[in-house]
HTML snippet that shows the backbone in 3Dmol.js (N, CA, C, O; Angstrom):
<script src="https://3Dmol.org/build/3Dmol-min.js"></script>
<div id="view" style="width:600px;height:400px;position:relative"></div>
<script>
const pdb = `
ATOM      1  N   UNK A   1    -163.024-160.227 -31.307  1.00  0.00           N
ATOM      2  CA  UNK A   1    -162.853-161.633 -31.608  1.00  0.00           C
ATOM      3  C   UNK A   1    -164.050-162.066 -32.452  1.00  0.00           C
ATOM      4  O   UNK A   1    -165.195-161.721 -32.159  1.00  0.00           O
ATOM      5  N   UNK A   2    -163.762-162.822 -33.493  1.00  0.00           N
ATOM      6  CA  UNK A   2    -164.803-163.387 -34.341  1.00  0.00           C
ATOM      7  C   UNK A   2    -164.644-164.894 -34.350  1.00  0.00           C
ATOM      8  O   UNK A   2    -163.545-165.405 -34.570  1.00  0.00           O
ATOM      9  N   UNK A   3    -165.742-165.616 -34.110  1.00  0.00           N
ATOM     10  CA  UNK A   3    -165.727-167.077 -34.128  1.00  0.00           C
ATOM     11  C   UNK A   3    -166.764-167.545 -35.133  1.00  0.00           C
ATOM     12  O   UNK A   3    -167.924-167.136 -35.078  1.00  0.00           O
ATOM     13  N   UNK A   4    -166.338-168.412 -36.058  1.00  0.00           N
ATOM     14  CA  UNK A   4    -167.213-168.898 -37.125  1.00  0.00           C
ATOM     15  C   UNK A   4    -167.055-170.411 -37.243  1.00  0.00           C
ATOM     16  O   UNK A   4    -165.941-170.929 -37.169  1.00  0.00           O
ATOM     17  N   UNK A   5    -168.154-171.109 -37.424  1.00  0.00           N
ATOM     18  CA  UNK A   5    -168.106-172.528 -37.784  1.00  0.00           C
ATOM     19  C   UNK A   5    -168.483-172.609 -39.253  1.00  0.00           C
ATOM     20  O   UNK A   5    -169.499-172.053 -39.671  1.00  0.00           O
ATOM     21  N   UNK A   6    -167.670-173.297 -40.031  1.00  0.00           N
ATOM     22  CA  UNK A   6    -167.904-173.407 -41.468  1.00  0.00           C
ATOM     23  C   UNK A   6    -167.849-174.866 -41.884  1.00  0.00           C
ATOM     24  O   UNK A   6    -167.004-175.626 -41.409  1.00  0.00           O
ATOM     25  N   UNK A   7    -168.753-175.252 -42.773  1.00  0.00           N
ATOM     26  CA  UNK A   7    -168.748-176.607 -43.339  1.00  0.00           C
ATOM     27  C   UNK A   7    -168.335-176.500 -44.795  1.00  0.00           C
ATOM     28  O   UNK A   7    -168.849-175.662 -45.536  1.00  0.00           O
ATOM     29  N   UNK A   8    -167.402-177.356 -45.201  1.00  0.00           N
ATOM     30  CA  UNK A   8    -166.923-177.388 -46.576  1.00  0.00           C
ATOM     31  C   UNK A   8    -167.153-178.770 -47.166  1.00  0.00           C
ATOM     32  O   UNK A   8    -166.862-179.783 -46.530  1.00  0.00           O
ATOM     33  N   UNK A   9    -167.673-178.805 -48.380  1.00  0.00           N
ATOM     34  CA  UNK A   9    -167.781-180.079 -49.086  1.00  0.00           C
ATOM     35  C   UNK A   9    -166.422-180.433 -49.671  1.00  0.00           C
ATOM     36  O   UNK A   9    -165.580-179.561 -49.885  1.00  0.00           O
ATOM     37  N   UNK A  10    -166.218-181.717 -49.927  1.00  0.00           N
ATOM     38  CA  UNK A  10    -164.961-182.186 -50.513  1.00  0.00           C
ATOM     39  C   UNK A  10    -164.632-181.356 -51.755  1.00  0.00           C
ATOM     40  O   UNK A  10    -165.488-181.133 -52.612  1.00  0.00           O
ATOM     41  N   UNK A  11    -163.385-180.904 -51.840  1.00  0.00           N
ATOM     42  CA  UNK A  11    -162.821-180.097 -52.923  1.00  0.00           C
ATOM     43  C   UNK A  11    -163.199-178.618 -52.870  1.00  0.00           C
ATOM     44  O   UNK A  11    -162.757-177.847 -53.722  1.00  0.00           O
ATOM     45  N   UNK A  12    -164.008-178.204 -51.887  1.00  0.00           N
ATOM     46  CA  UNK A  12    -164.302-176.775 -51.735  1.00  0.00           C
ATOM     47  C   UNK A  12    -163.042-176.063 -51.257  1.00  0.00           C
ATOM     48  O   UNK A  12    -162.218-176.650 -50.556  1.00  0.00           O
ATOM     49  N   UNK A  13    -162.896-174.806 -51.637  1.00  0.00           N
ATOM     50  CA  UNK A  13    -161.673-174.086 -51.286  1.00  0.00           C
ATOM     51  C   UNK A  13    -161.968-172.635 -50.915  1.00  0.00           C
ATOM     52  O   UNK A  13    -162.755-171.953 -51.570  1.00  0.00           O
ATOM     53  N   UNK A  14    -161.322-172.193 -49.861  1.00  0.00           N
ATOM     54  CA  UNK A  14    -161.272-170.786 -49.498  1.00  0.00           C
ATOM     55  C   UNK A  14    -159.892-170.318 -49.936  1.00  0.00           C
ATOM     56  O   UNK A  14    -158.899-170.614 -49.271  1.00  0.00           O
ATOM     57  N   UNK A  15    -159.820-169.598 -51.036  1.00  0.00           N
ATOM     58  CA  UNK A  15    -158.503-169.298 -51.602  1.00  0.00           C
ATOM     59  C   UNK A  15    -158.053-167.870 -51.315  1.00  0.00           C
ATOM     60  O   UNK A  15    -158.864-166.955 -51.171  1.00  0.00           O
ATOM     61  N   UNK A  16    -156.753-167.713 -51.237  1.00  0.00           N
ATOM     62  CA  UNK A  16    -156.094-166.422 -51.052  1.00  0.00           C
ATOM     63  C   UNK A  16    -156.719-165.595 -49.943  1.00  0.00           C
ATOM     64  O   UNK A  16    -157.059-164.427 -50.137  1.00  0.00           O
ATOM     65  N   UNK A  17    -156.866-166.212 -48.781  1.00  0.00           N
ATOM     66  CA  UNK A  17    -157.438-165.552 -47.618  1.00  0.00           C
ATOM     67  C   UNK A  17    -156.324-164.888 -46.809  1.00  0.00           C
ATOM     68  O   UNK A  17    -155.235-165.443 -46.669  1.00  0.00           O
ATOM     69  N   UNK A  18    -156.607-163.694 -46.278  1.00  0.00           N
ATOM     70  CA  UNK A  18    -155.650-163.018 -45.405  1.00  0.00           C
ATOM     71  C   UNK A  18    -156.456-162.172 -44.424  1.00  0.00           C
ATOM     72  O   UNK A  18    -157.409-161.499 -44.817  1.00  0.00           O
ATOM     73  N   UNK A  19    -156.079-162.205 -43.159  1.00  0.00           N
ATOM     74  CA  UNK A  19    -156.784-161.410 -42.141  1.00  0.00           C
ATOM     75  C   UNK A  19    -155.794-160.532 -41.397  1.00  0.00           C
ATOM     76  O   UNK A  19    -154.593-160.803 -41.377  1.00  0.00           O
ATOM     77  N   UNK A  20    -156.313-159.477 -40.787  1.00  0.00           N
ATOM     78  CA  UNK A  20    -155.472-158.528 -40.058  1.00  0.00           C
ATOM     79  C   UNK A  20    -155.078-159.017 -38.678  1.00  0.00           C
ATOM     80  O   UNK A  20    -154.124-158.511 -38.087  1.00  0.00           O
ATOM     81  N   UNK A  21    -155.807-160.001 -38.159  1.00  0.00           N
ATOM     82  CA  UNK A  21    -155.529-160.479 -36.816  1.00  0.00           C
ATOM     83  C   UNK A  21    -154.956-161.881 -36.806  1.00  0.00           C
ATOM     84  O   UNK A  21    -154.653-162.454 -37.853  1.00  0.00           O
ATOM     85  N   UNK A  22    -154.811-162.424 -35.606  1.00  0.00           N
ATOM     86  CA  UNK A  22    -154.372-163.808 -35.449  1.00  0.00           C
ATOM     87  C   UNK A  22    -155.538-164.715 -35.811  1.00  0.00           C
ATOM     88  O   UNK A  22    -156.683-164.424 -35.463  1.00  0.00           O
ATOM     89  N   UNK A  23    -155.260-165.799 -36.497  1.00  0.00           N
ATOM     90  CA  UNK A  23    -156.298-166.713 -36.970  1.00  0.00           C
ATOM     91  C   UNK A  23    -155.985-168.121 -36.504  1.00  0.00           C
ATOM     92  O   UNK A  23    -154.884-168.623 -36.732  1.00  0.00           O
ATOM     93  N   UNK A  24    -156.946-168.762 -35.852  1.00  0.00           N
ATOM     94  CA  UNK A  24    -156.833-170.166 -35.462  1.00  0.00           C
ATOM     95  C   UNK A  24    -157.896-170.948 -36.210  1.00  0.00           C
ATOM     96  O   UNK A  24    -159.050-170.526 -36.283  1.00  0.00           O
ATOM     97  N   UNK A  25    -157.507-172.089 -36.766  1.00  0.00           N
ATOM     98  CA  UNK A  25    -158.454-172.967 -37.445  1.00  0.00           C
ATOM     99  C   UNK A  25    -158.365-174.335 -36.784  1.00  0.00           C
ATOM    100  O   UNK A  25    -157.306-174.963 -36.777  1.00  0.00           O
ATOM    101  N   UNK A  26    -159.484-174.793 -36.229  1.00  0.00           N
ATOM    102  CA  UNK A  26    -159.567-176.093 -35.557  1.00  0.00           C
ATOM    103  C   UNK A  26    -160.438-176.983 -36.434  1.00  0.00           C
ATOM    104  O   UNK A  26    -161.583-176.636 -36.720  1.00  0.00           O
ATOM    105  N   UNK A  27    -159.913-178.122 -36.863  1.00  0.00           N
ATOM    106  CA  UNK A  27    -160.668-179.043 -37.708  1.00  0.00           C
ATOM    107  C   UNK A  27    -161.517-179.920 -36.792  1.00  0.00           C
ATOM    108  O   UNK A  27    -160.994-180.738 -36.036  1.00  0.00           O
ATOM    109  N   UNK A  28    -162.828-179.737 -36.872  1.00  0.00           N
ATOM    110  CA  UNK A  28    -163.746-180.514 -36.043  1.00  0.00           C
ATOM    111  C   UNK A  28    -164.129-181.827 -36.713  1.00  0.00           C
ATOM    112  O   UNK A  28    -164.455-182.801 -36.035  1.00  0.00           O
ATOM    113  N   UNK A  29    -164.089-181.853 -38.048  1.00  0.00           N
ATOM    114  CA  UNK A  29    -164.450-183.051 -38.803  1.00  0.00           C
ATOM    115  C   UNK A  29    -163.764-182.980 -40.159  1.00  0.00           C
ATOM    116  O   UNK A  29    -163.649-181.903 -40.744  1.00  0.00           O
ATOM    117  N   UNK A  30    -163.310-184.120 -40.657  1.00  0.00           N
ATOM    118  CA  UNK A  30    -162.773-184.196 -42.010  1.00  0.00           C
ATOM    119  C   UNK A  30    -161.283-183.941 -42.121  1.00  0.00           C
ATOM    120  O   UNK A  30    -160.548-183.951 -41.134  1.00  0.00           O
ATOM    121  N   UNK A  31    -160.855-183.707 -43.378  1.00  0.00           N
ATOM    122  CA  UNK A  31    -159.446-183.469 -43.702  1.00  0.00           C
ATOM    123  C   UNK A  31    -159.361-182.244 -44.604  1.00  0.00           C
ATOM    124  O   UNK A  31    -160.177-182.066 -45.508  1.00  0.00           O
ATOM    125  N   UNK A  32    -158.355-181.396 -44.344  1.00  0.00           N
ATOM    126  CA  UNK A  32    -158.146-180.204 -45.152  1.00  0.00           C
ATOM    127  C   UNK A  32    -156.665-180.027 -45.470  1.00  0.00           C
ATOM    128  O   UNK A  32    -155.798-180.608 -44.818  1.00  0.00           O
ATOM    129  N   UNK A  33    -156.400-179.215 -46.480  1.00  0.00           N
ATOM    130  CA  UNK A  33    -155.024-178.837 -46.822  1.00  0.00           C
ATOM    131  C   UNK A  33    -154.923-177.325 -46.742  1.00  0.00           C
ATOM    132  O   UNK A  33    -155.703-176.603 -47.363  1.00  0.00           O
ATOM    133  N   UNK A  34    -153.953-176.856 -45.970  1.00  0.00           N
ATOM    134  CA  UNK A  34    -153.643-175.437 -45.887  1.00  0.00           C
ATOM    135  C   UNK A  34    -152.484-175.165 -46.832  1.00  0.00           C
ATOM    136  O   UNK A  34    -151.487-175.887 -46.819  1.00  0.00           O
ATOM    137  N   UNK A  35    -152.609-174.137 -47.643  1.00  0.00           N
ATOM    138  CA  UNK A  35    -151.534-173.735 -48.545  1.00  0.00           C
ATOM    139  C   UNK A  35    -151.080-172.344 -48.134  1.00  0.00           C
ATOM    140  O   UNK A  35    -151.885-171.418 -48.033  1.00  0.00           O
ATOM    141  N   UNK A  36    -149.765-172.206 -47.897  1.00  0.00           N
ATOM    142  CA  UNK A  36    -149.168-170.931 -47.501  1.00  0.00           C
ATOM    143  C   UNK A  36    -147.949-170.675 -48.367  1.00  0.00           C
ATOM    144  O   UNK A  36    -147.504-171.578 -49.076  1.00  0.00           O
ATOM    145  N   UNK A  37    -147.398-169.470 -48.331  1.00  0.00           N
ATOM    146  CA  UNK A  37    -146.162-169.205 -49.069  1.00  0.00           C
ATOM    147  C   UNK A  37    -145.009-170.112 -48.632  1.00  0.00           C
ATOM    148  O   UNK A  37    -144.069-170.328 -49.397  1.00  0.00           O
ATOM    149  N   UNK A  38    -145.076-170.645 -47.407  1.00  0.00           N
ATOM    150  CA  UNK A  38    -144.012-171.517 -46.890  1.00  0.00           C
ATOM    151  C   UNK A  38    -144.239-172.994 -47.199  1.00  0.00           C
ATOM    152  O   UNK A  38    -143.387-173.824 -46.882  1.00  0.00           O
ATOM    153  N   UNK A  39    -145.382-173.338 -47.816  1.00  0.00           N
ATOM    154  CA  UNK A  39    -145.651-174.733 -48.152  1.00  0.00           C
ATOM    155  C   UNK A  39    -147.050-175.164 -47.767  1.00  0.00           C
ATOM    156  O   UNK A  39    -147.851-174.374 -47.268  1.00  0.00           O
ATOM    157  N   UNK A  40    -147.327-176.441 -48.009  1.00  0.00           N
ATOM    158  CA  UNK A  40    -148.642-177.012 -47.737  1.00  0.00           C
ATOM    159  C   UNK A  40    -148.612-177.816 -46.438  1.00  0.00           C
ATOM    160  O   UNK A  40    -147.595-178.405 -46.069  1.00  0.00           O
ATOM    161  N   UNK A  41    -149.770-177.820 -45.751  1.00  0.00           N
ATOM    162  CA  UNK A  41    -149.919-178.584 -44.520  1.00  0.00           C
ATOM    163  C   UNK A  41    -151.235-179.333 -44.602  1.00  0.00           C
ATOM    164  O   UNK A  41    -152.285-178.721 -44.799  1.00  0.00           O
ATOM    165  N   UNK A  42    -151.193-180.650 -44.455  1.00  0.00           N
ATOM    166  CA  UNK A  42    -152.407-181.453 -44.388  1.00  0.00           C
ATOM    167  C   UNK A  42    -152.770-181.653 -42.918  1.00  0.00           C
ATOM    168  O   UNK A  42    -151.909-181.914 -42.077  1.00  0.00           O
ATOM    169  N   UNK A  43    -154.060-181.523 -42.631  1.00  0.00           N
ATOM    170  CA  UNK A  43    -154.514-181.689 -41.239  1.00  0.00           C
ATOM    171  C   UNK A  43    -155.865-182.383 -41.242  1.00  0.00           C
ATOM    172  O   UNK A  43    -156.650-182.254 -42.181  1.00  0.00           O
ATOM    173  N   UNK A  44    -156.119-183.126 -40.165  1.00  0.00           N
ATOM    174  CA  UNK A  44    -157.405-183.818 -40.044  1.00  0.00           C
ATOM    175  C   UNK A  44    -158.037-183.512 -38.695  1.00  0.00           C
ATOM    176  O   UNK A  44    -157.556-182.665 -37.942  1.00  0.00           O
ATOM    177  N   UNK A  45    -159.122-184.218 -38.407  1.00  0.00           N
ATOM    178  CA  UNK A  45    -159.922-183.983 -37.208  1.00  0.00           C
ATOM    179  C   UNK A  45    -159.069-183.802 -35.951  1.00  0.00           C
ATOM    180  O   UNK A  45    -158.103-184.530 -35.725  1.00  0.00           O
ATOM    181  N   UNK A  46    -159.448-182.823 -35.149  1.00  0.00           N
ATOM    182  CA  UNK A  46    -158.831-182.484 -33.864  1.00  0.00           C
ATOM    183  C   UNK A  46    -157.489-181.774 -33.972  1.00  0.00           C
ATOM    184  O   UNK A  46    -156.839-181.544 -32.953  1.00  0.00           O
ATOM    185  N   UNK A  47    -157.061-181.427 -35.163  1.00  0.00           N
ATOM    186  CA  UNK A  47    -155.821-180.654 -35.326  1.00  0.00           C
ATOM    187  C   UNK A  47    -156.179-179.176 -35.386  1.00  0.00           C
ATOM    188  O   UNK A  47    -157.299-178.806 -35.738  1.00  0.00           O
ATOM    189  N   UNK A  48    -155.204-178.336 -35.035  1.00  0.00           N
ATOM    190  CA  UNK A  48    -155.407-176.900 -35.061  1.00  0.00           C
ATOM    191  C   UNK A  48    -154.179-176.245 -35.676  1.00  0.00           C
ATOM    192  O   UNK A  48    -153.050-176.688 -35.464  1.00  0.00           O
ATOM    193  N   UNK A  49    -154.415-175.179 -36.443  1.00  0.00           N
ATOM    194  CA  UNK A  49    -153.316-174.419 -37.018  1.00  0.00           C
ATOM    195  C   UNK A  49    -153.564-172.951 -36.734  1.00  0.00           C
ATOM    196  O   UNK A  49    -154.709-172.498 -36.735  1.00  0.00           O
ATOM    197  N   UNK A  50    -152.498-172.206 -36.492  1.00  0.00           N
ATOM    198  CA  UNK A  50    -152.601-170.781 -36.202  1.00  0.00           C
ATOM    199  C   UNK A  50    -151.802-169.994 -37.234  1.00  0.00           C
ATOM    200  O   UNK A  50    -150.727-170.414 -37.664  1.00  0.00           O
ATOM    201  N   UNK A  51    -152.347-168.848 -37.621  1.00  0.00           N
ATOM    202  CA  UNK A  51    -151.686-167.958 -38.572  1.00  0.00           C
ATOM    203  C   UNK A  51    -151.483-166.594 -37.923  1.00  0.00           C
ATOM    204  O   UNK A  51    -152.354-166.101 -37.206  1.00  0.00           O
ATOM    205  N   UNK A  52    -150.333-165.993 -38.181  1.00  0.00           N
ATOM    206  CA  UNK A  52    -150.078-164.624 -37.752  1.00  0.00           C
ATOM    207  C   UNK A  52    -150.801-163.660 -38.682  1.00  0.00           C
ATOM    208  O   UNK A  52    -151.170-164.037 -39.794  1.00  0.00           O
ATOM    209  N   UNK A  53    -151.008-162.426 -38.244  1.00  0.00           N
ATOM    210  CA  UNK A  53    -151.669-161.445 -39.103  1.00  0.00           C
ATOM    211  C   UNK A  53    -150.930-161.270 -40.431  1.00  0.00           C
ATOM    212  O   UNK A  53    -149.700-161.267 -40.480  1.00  0.00           O
ATOM    213  N   UNK A  54    -151.708-161.124 -41.505  1.00  0.00           N
ATOM    214  CA  UNK A  54    -151.140-160.834 -42.815  1.00  0.00           C
ATOM    215  C   UNK A  54    -150.583-162.012 -43.574  1.00  0.00           C
ATOM    216  O   UNK A  54    -150.004-161.816 -44.643  1.00  0.00           O
ATOM    217  N   UNK A  55    -150.726-163.234 -43.075  1.00  0.00           N
ATOM    218  CA  UNK A  55    -150.211-164.412 -43.785  1.00  0.00           C
ATOM    219  C   UNK A  55    -151.278-164.895 -44.774  1.00  0.00           C
ATOM    220  O   UNK A  55    -152.372-165.293 -44.375  1.00  0.00           O
ATOM    221  N   UNK A  56    -150.947-164.854 -46.048  1.00  0.00           N
ATOM    222  CA  UNK A  56    -151.867-165.320 -47.085  1.00  0.00           C
ATOM    223  C   UNK A  56    -151.932-166.848 -47.038  1.00  0.00           C
ATOM    224  O   UNK A  56    -150.906-167.521 -46.937  1.00  0.00           O
ATOM    225  N   UNK A  57    -153.153-167.383 -47.113  1.00  0.00           N
ATOM    226  CA  UNK A  57    -153.315-168.843 -47.055  1.00  0.00           C
ATOM    227  C   UNK A  57    -154.590-169.248 -47.783  1.00  0.00           C
ATOM    228  O   UNK A  57    -155.494-168.438 -47.990  1.00  0.00           O
ATOM    229  N   UNK A  58    -154.641-170.506 -48.162  1.00  0.00           N
ATOM    230  CA  UNK A  58    -155.837-171.110 -48.738  1.00  0.00           C
ATOM    231  C   UNK A  58    -156.161-172.364 -47.946  1.00  0.00           C
ATOM    232  O   UNK A  58    -155.271-173.013 -47.396  1.00  0.00           O
ATOM    233  N   UNK A  59    -157.441-172.698 -47.893  1.00  0.00           N
ATOM    234  CA  UNK A  59    -157.885-173.915 -47.209  1.00  0.00           C
ATOM    235  C   UNK A  59    -158.711-174.714 -48.206  1.00  0.00           C
ATOM    236  O   UNK A  59    -159.699-174.212 -48.742  1.00  0.00           O
ATOM    237  N   UNK A  60    -158.306-175.969 -48.458  1.00  0.00           N
ATOM    238  CA  UNK A  60    -159.025-176.835 -49.398  1.00  0.00           C
ATOM    239  C   UNK A  60    -159.459-178.102 -48.672  1.00  0.00           C
ATOM    240  O   UNK A  60    -158.655-178.760 -48.013  1.00  0.00           O
ATOM    241  N   UNK A  61    -160.739-178.434 -48.802  1.00  0.00           N
ATOM    242  CA  UNK A  61    -161.272-179.634 -48.153  1.00  0.00           C
ATOM    243  C   UNK A  61    -160.879-180.875 -48.945  1.00  0.00           C
ATOM    244  O   UNK A  61    -161.194-180.989 -50.129  1.00  0.00           O
ATOM    245  N   UNK A  62    -160.198-181.794 -48.292  1.00  0.00           N
ATOM    246  CA  UNK A  62    -159.839-183.073 -48.920  1.00  0.00           C
ATOM    247  C   UNK A  62    -160.954-184.096 -48.722  1.00  0.00           C
ATOM    248  O   UNK A  62    -160.985-185.131 -49.387  1.00  0.00           O
ATOM    249  N   UNK A  63    -161.865-183.794 -47.803  1.00  0.00           N
ATOM    250  CA  UNK A  63    -163.085-184.570 -47.567  1.00  0.00           C
ATOM    251  C   UNK A  63    -164.110-183.562 -47.052  1.00  0.00           C
ATOM    252  O   UNK A  63    -163.766-182.402 -46.824  1.00  0.00           O
ATOM    253  N   UNK A  64    -165.343-183.975 -46.867  1.00  0.00           N
ATOM    254  CA  UNK A  64    -166.284-183.071 -46.214  1.00  0.00           C
ATOM    255  C   UNK A  64    -165.689-182.687 -44.865  1.00  0.00           C
ATOM    256  O   UNK A  64    -165.186-183.546 -44.141  1.00  0.00           O
ATOM    257  N   UNK A  65    -165.743-181.405 -44.525  1.00  0.00           N
ATOM    258  CA  UNK A  65    -165.052-180.943 -43.323  1.00  0.00           C
ATOM    259  C   UNK A  65    -165.872-179.872 -42.598  1.00  0.00           C
ATOM    260  O   UNK A  65    -166.663-179.149 -43.203  1.00  0.00           O
ATOM    261  N   UNK A  66    -165.658-179.798 -41.292  1.00  0.00           N
ATOM    262  CA  UNK A  66    -166.235-178.743 -40.464  1.00  0.00           C
ATOM    263  C   UNK A  66    -165.080-178.087 -39.709  1.00  0.00           C
ATOM    264  O   UNK A  66    -164.279-178.770 -39.071  1.00  0.00           O
ATOM    265  N   UNK A  67    -165.000-176.749 -39.786  1.00  0.00           N
ATOM    266  CA  UNK A  67    -163.908-176.002 -39.184  1.00  0.00           C
ATOM    267  C   UNK A  67    -164.441-174.974 -38.203  1.00  0.00           C
ATOM    268  O   UNK A  67    -165.470-174.344 -38.448  1.00  0.00           O
ATOM    269  N   UNK A  68    -163.737-174.807 -37.092  1.00  0.00           N
ATOM    270  CA  UNK A  68    -164.008-173.734 -36.146  1.00  0.00           C
ATOM    271  C   UNK A  68    -162.906-172.702 -36.354  1.00  0.00           C
ATOM    272  O   UNK A  68    -161.734-172.969 -36.087  1.00  0.00           O
ATOM    273  N   UNK A  69    -163.290-171.526 -36.830  1.00  0.00           N
ATOM    274  CA  UNK A  69    -162.317-170.482 -37.167  1.00  0.00           C
ATOM    275  C   UNK A  69    -162.465-169.340 -36.161  1.00  0.00           C
ATOM    276  O   UNK A  69    -163.559-168.814 -35.958  1.00  0.00           O
ATOM    277  N   UNK A  70    -161.347-168.966 -35.537  1.00  0.00           N
ATOM    278  CA  UNK A  70    -161.322-167.874 -34.577  1.00  0.00           C
ATOM    279  C   UNK A  70    -160.323-166.828 -35.058  1.00  0.00           C
ATOM    280  O   UNK A  70    -159.163-167.139 -35.327  1.00  0.00           O
ATOM    281  N   UNK A  71    -160.785-165.585 -35.163  1.00  0.00           N
ATOM    282  CA  UNK A  71    -159.938-164.472 -35.583  1.00  0.00           C
ATOM    283  C   UNK A  71    -159.905-163.447 -34.448  1.00  0.00           C
ATOM    284  O   UNK A  71    -160.949-163.021 -33.954  1.00  0.00           O
ATOM    285  N   UNK A  72    -158.709-163.061 -34.047  1.00  0.00           N
ATOM    286  CA  UNK A  72    -158.553-162.069 -32.990  1.00  0.00           C
ATOM    287  C   UNK A  72    -157.651-160.970 -33.495  1.00  0.00           C
ATOM    288  O   UNK A  72    -156.473-161.196 -33.772  1.00  0.00           O
ATOM    289  N   UNK A  73    -158.211-159.772 -33.614  1.00  0.00           N
ATOM    290  CA  UNK A  73    -157.451-158.632 -34.102  1.00  0.00           C
ATOM    291  C   UNK A  73    -156.943-157.835 -32.908  1.00  0.00           C
ATOM    292  O   UNK A  73    -157.724-157.165 -32.233  1.00  0.00           O
ATOM    293  N   UNK A  74    -155.650-157.902 -32.645  1.00  0.00           N
ATOM    294  CA  UNK A  74    -155.073-157.251 -31.467  1.00  0.00           C
ATOM    295  C   UNK A  74    -155.135-155.736 -31.564  1.00  0.00           C
ATOM    296  O   UNK A  74    -155.186-155.070 -30.530  1.00  0.00           O
ATOM    297  N   UNK A  75    -155.132-155.172 -32.749  1.00  0.00           N
ATOM    298  CA  UNK A  75    -155.175-153.716 -32.892  1.00  0.00           C
ATOM    299  C   UNK A  75    -156.511-153.154 -32.423  1.00  0.00           C
ATOM    300  O   UNK A  75    -156.577-152.003 -31.991  1.00  0.00           O
ATOM    301  N   UNK A  76    -157.576-153.950 -32.501  1.00  0.00           N
ATOM    302  CA  UNK A  76    -158.883-153.502 -32.016  1.00  0.00           C
ATOM    303  C   UNK A  76    -158.872-153.286 -30.509  1.00  0.00           C
ATOM    304  O   UNK A  76    -159.701-152.534 -29.995  1.00  0.00           O
ATOM    305  N   UNK A  77    -157.974-153.912 -29.804  1.00  0.00           N
ATOM    306  CA  UNK A  77    -157.892-153.796 -28.344  1.00  0.00           C
ATOM    307  C   UNK A  77    -156.813-152.813 -27.907  1.00  0.00           C
ATOM    308  O   UNK A  77    -156.563-152.648 -26.713  1.00  0.00           O
ATOM    309  N   UNK A  78    -156.178-152.163 -28.872  1.00  0.00           N
ATOM    310  CA  UNK A  78    -155.111-151.231 -28.538  1.00  0.00           C
ATOM    311  C   UNK A  78    -153.797-151.908 -28.259  1.00  0.00           C
ATOM    312  O   UNK A  78    -152.863-151.263 -27.783  1.00  0.00           O
ATOM    313  N   UNK A  79    -153.694-153.204 -28.542  1.00  0.00           N
ATOM    314  CA  UNK A  79    -152.449-153.941 -28.346  1.00  0.00           C
ATOM    315  C   UNK A  79    -151.695-154.014 -29.649  1.00  0.00           C
ATOM    316  O   UNK A  79    -152.292-154.236 -30.703  1.00  0.00           O
ATOM    317  N   UNK A  80    -150.412-153.834 -29.595  1.00  0.00           N
ATOM    318  CA  UNK A  80    -149.582-153.952 -30.786  1.00  0.00           C
ATOM    319  C   UNK A  80    -148.464-154.928 -30.466  1.00  0.00           C
ATOM    320  O   UNK A  80    -147.739-154.752 -29.487  1.00  0.00           O
ATOM    321  N   UNK A  81    -148.325-155.959 -31.293  1.00  0.00           N
ATOM    322  CA  UNK A  81    -147.271-156.945 -31.053  1.00  0.00           C
ATOM    323  C   UNK A  81    -146.170-156.785 -32.051  1.00  0.00           C
ATOM    324  O   UNK A  81    -145.189-157.527 -32.012  1.00  0.00           O
TER     325      UNK A  81
END
`;
const viewer = $3Dmol.createViewer("view");
viewer.addModel(pdb, "pdb");
viewer.setStyle({}, {cartoon: {color: "spectrum"}});
viewer.zoomTo();
viewer.render();
</script>
């Protein structure tokens, strides 16, 4: 499991991100837009979004934002879903 807190300035973007494990993003402050192949999702403080392994996504700050990102790779534990 990897847990990271990241601060993004308005208009900063993490583009074309993809991870091997499950990814949870909890918005602690600010507003962000998630872009996925299935569409865009706007989220603000106290919202959380989860991604399955291998889902390509981008995160763009619509305001200054702080995110708590948790990545859990099930294959590292010998679990296969």
